[in-house]
N, C-alpha and C positions, 0 to 999 in steps of 0.2 A: 512712797512719797505722795503728796498731795498733787494735783495738776495747779499749774500757776496760770493765773490769767492777767489780763492787761485791759482794765477798763476804761472806756472812753465816754465821757459825756459833751455834749456841746448844746449851746443855745444861740440862736440866730435868727435875726429878722430877715424875714423876705418881703420884699415889695409886691404888689399885684403881680401875680404871674399864675402859671399853670405848671408846675414842677412834674406832677406824674398824672397823666389822664386816664380815667376809667373806661369801662365800656361803651359810655355815651360821649365820650370826649371831652368830659369835664373833669375838673381837680377831684380826686381821690378825697373823700371824706370818710370820717367814721364818728359815732357817737360815742364819745369819753366821758363819764361823770355826768349825764343827761345833759352834755352840750356837743352841738356839732362841731369837730375839729378837721382841719384841712390835714392831709396825711400825705406822706410820702413813702411807698411800700419798700420793705427790706430788699425786694429784688431789684428794684430801680436803682437804690443806692449801692448794692454791691456790683450791678454792671458798670457803674460809672467809675466807682472806685477800679475795677479789674483795668477797664480800658486805660485810666489815668495810670497807673501800675506799669501796664504793659509798654505803653508810650515811653515811661521813663527808663525801663528797662531795655528796651529793644527786643523784647522777647514775647511775640504776641501767641495767643491761643485762638482757636474758633469754634465758635458751638455750630454745628451744621449738621446736615442731613446729607451733603452732597458730596461727600469723598469720592464714591464710586464715579459719578457722572465726571467730575474734575479729572480723575485719572483716564477715564476714557477720552475726554478731550484732549489731554496730554498726548496720549497714545495715536489720536488721529492726527494730530500735528506732527507726530514722527512718522507718519505715512503708515500707519497700520489699517488695515481693511476694517471698514465700519463692524461687521460684524464679530470680528476677533476683537477688537476694542470693546465692544459691549460686553461680549462673553468675559473678558479679564474684569471689567468692572464689578460684573458679579460675583468673580472669583476672589476679589478683595473682600467683600463681606463674607463671602463663605468660607474663607480660610481664617478669618480673625478669631474666631471663636470655635469651640469643637463642634456645636450645631450650626454655627454661621449666624449672621445678623439678619434680622429680617428687612427685606428689600422689597420695593416696588419696581419689578422688571419693565413695566411699560414708561419708568421715569427714568431708565438709564440706571436702575438698580439704587436709585435714592434709598438711605436707610429709614426705615419707620421710626426710629429712636433717633432723637438729637445727641449726637456725640459732642465732647468736649476735648479738644486734642490740641496738643503743642504745634503751632500752625508753620514754624519755621522748619523750610524743606519738606515738609510732609509729602505734597505730593509729588514733587521730585523723586523722592525716595521710594513710594510706594510704585511710580512709574518705572523706577529703576529694576525693581524686585521682578515686575511684570517682564521687564524686557531681558533679563537674566532667564526667565523662565518661559520664553515664547514658545520652545519646541513643545512643552507640554501643554501649553493652552494652546496651540494648533492641534494637536492630537486629541485633546480634550473636545474642542468644538467640532472636530470631525466625528468623533463618535457620536456626539449630540445630534448633527444633523444626520448622520446615518440611522440613529434610532428614530427620528422624527419620521422618516422615509418608511420604517416598518409598525404598522398599526400597533403589533404586539409589543415591540420594543418601546413604543411611544407610551403605552399604557404602563409599562414597568417603570420608565422614566419619571412619569407624574407620580407615581406611589412611592418615590425613594428621593432624597436629596441629591443634588450632583456629588460628585467627590470633590474634595478641597485637592486643588492642582498647585497651589501657590505654598511655599513654606509657611508653615503657621508661625514660627516663633518669630521670623523676621517681619510678617505682617502686624502680629500683636505688638513687637517692640516699637514700630511706627507709633502706633494707635495708644500705646500706653505710655509715651514720653510724658515728663512733667515738665511745665515751666512754673516760674515761681509764684504764679498766680493760683495755680493748680495747687500747689504747696499751702496756700492760703485758703482757699474758696473750696477745695475740694473737688470731686468727679466720683460718679456713679456710672457703671455700665455694666448692665446685666449679661451673665455670662461669661465675662473677662474680668476676675476677681483682680488680676493685677493692675488693672486701671483704676481700681476704686482706691479713693484718697478720702480722709476724712478731713471735714472742713474744720479749720483751726478759729474761723471768724464766725461769731454769732451776732445777728443783727436784729435789732427791733424797727417796725416801723417808726419814722419821725413823724410827730404830730404836734399841732400848734398848744400851747401850753394854756390858751383861753379859748372862748367861742370864735368861728371863724366861719360865716356864712359864705355861699357862694354868691359872687357880685357880678352881675351881668356887665357886659361890654358892648354895645350897639356899635356895629360897623359899617360903613358901606365901601366901594369898591368904584372909583368914578370912571365911565367912559369918557377916554382922551379924545375919540373922534365921533362924537354924538351926531346922529342925524338931526336935520331941522327940526325944530320943535321938542326934541328929546331932551330930557331934565337933566340926564348925564349920569345917573345912578344905575351901573350894571350889576351890582349885586350887594345883597342885604342880609346882613345875620347878625348872630347875638352869641360872643363867646364868654365864657365863664371864667373868673379868675378869683383866688383866694389870697390873703395877704395875712402875715402875724408872723409872730415870733416861736419857732419850733424847737422843741427838745429832741436832741438826736443821741441815741445810744448805741454801742456795739462792743464787742469784748472778744479779745483775741486769747484763744487758749494757747500758751507760749509751749507747754509741754507737748502739745498735740502737733504743734507746727516743728517743734525740735525734732520729734519723732518723724514725722513727713519728711524732714531733711537730713534722716540716717544719723541724727544725734549731732548735727553741725549747730551748736549752740551761737556761734558768731553770726552763721548765715542767717538764724531766726532772729537775732535782735536785729539785723541790718533789715531783712523783711519787715519786721515790726516797727521799726522807725519810717521806713518808707511808706508804710500803710497808714501810720498815724498822721504824715502829710497829706497823702490823699483823703482820709478822713476829714482834716482839717479843710481842704482847700479846693475839693472837689464840688462843682456844681451840678445837678440834673440839667438835660439839655433841652427839654421839651417847652417849644413855644420861645426859645431864647432870642431870634431875632424881633419878635415882637413885645417883649417882657424884659431881656436883659436883666436876670435877677442876680447879678455877680457881686452879692454880698460876702462879708468873712464873719464868722463867727463871733459874737460879742465874747464869748465865754468858752473856754475848753478847759476840761478837767480830766484828770487821769487817777486812777487808783491800780496798784499792784496788788493782788490778793493769793494767797494761797486756799484751797478747798474748793472755792466756789465765786462767781462773778456776782455782782448786786447794781441793780439798776436804781436810779432815782426818780423812775417814771411816776411812782406814788406821790412825789410832791405836785403833781399836776393832775392828780383825780379831779378835785375841785378846781375848777378854772380859776386862774389868778385874776385880778381886777386890776385894772388899769391903774397908773400912777395918777394922782391928782392933776397934774400937768398933762397927762396923756401918755400912751406908749406902754408897752409891756416888758421892755427888755429888763427894766429895773426891778419890777416885781417878780419877774422869772428868775433873776439871779438870786434874789433873796428867799424867794421860795425853795430854790435848790440846795442853798447853802443851810436853811433850816433843817430841810428833809434830811440831810447828810448827817447832820448833827443828831435827828432822832435815832436814825439808824445806828449810828455809832453807839450811842447808849442803849440799844436794843441788843446789838449782836457784839459789842466789843470791838476791840483792836487788835486782836491775838494773831489773826491771818493775814490782817493788812500789813504789808510790806512798805510800802510809801505812797504819798499822794500829793497832789500838787495841781496849779490852775494858773491859768495866765487870762485877764479880760480886759476889757476896755472901761469897766465900771471904775469909780473912784475909790468905792469904799472897799476893805477889804474883807475877803470872806472869812469866818470863823472856824468852818468845818471842813472845807475843802484842801487843806494841807497848805504847803509852801507856795507863795505867790510868785510867779516868776515874769519877767518883762516883756517876754514875746514868746511865741510858740518854738522858735528853733531851740531857746533855753528849757522849754518844757519839755519837749522830745527828749534833749539830751538826758533830764533828770530821769524822765519815765524809763528810760532805756538803762540808766545806772541801778535804779531799783530792780528793773527787770532782772538784771543777771545777778541779785543777791543772793548768796546761797541759800537754800531751805534750811530752818534749823532742824535737828531731829524730831521725830515725834515725842 
């Protein structure tokens, strides 16, 4: 059987803003079709969707290198000696995989690799494992200290890693727990194969459908208590902003999502519906206090397909031209609809299960499927199509 995909497309106007900053603290841009475009990276979009979903579901994750230091801190709060708490933190990393996770002992065994973990009760559970195995940890620490006092023993200790003193299966079970967003966005942890989860969400960078140059915004901060003769300006600087109509595309591999959930199709569809809402409504947060770019999409379209996903990004390889009365939303809408029709002629509709859209535009689209009056109805229709059984080959 083929994989099934839920393709999501959106066009959305953003007023002057800095949605995603680059290394020079300026809005990210790329040259597409020989024209500079404002860009929001896929990583930026996915992080905000993840945080939105975790808030909605009250099931947080954490991307962190500080699990061992946090466990050590919890042990100290439980009146463990400093040296034993530090040793136990190292044992969390040592026992996590057959070879142990690489850490920095000078920073309380902070892991060298970033870990993505289901955060709920994680530190409490790892602390409890250390507490149940305190006697083994005390014995191991005493042996380590004795070896340090013996020059030959110290040399041998440096040549081989310390033994794992905590139950590996319990430590690994804590680190490999899954949360809903891990089922969606995946996870990789070298050396711990049970932690690996295939991402069921594929995301493209969002970009403006037309040329969008960086626009300088000169600003000053005024001194409220100026000295006599002081003109009052305490700080001068220039920020850069962009504005325009963005095209966004992402696709959910519903087959992979169902597989990640051990075959639970109902839960996969529930998560897909929640993800659609996050895709539609979530706004990147960079410089939100000074730009407040809280728009909603002018258009959201979906297509459920078997075999492979299809993006409509090619509609904007040539930058769209502004409408005669100004603005890019309407030309973007028509370019997207036209391109969908061209692709339909090229590849046919044999593997498209259903499609539809919702828009603020007055004109009906010709090639985007059934028009729905709002995003709620659009999500409901997409999930009905997603649940449709596959036809035999």
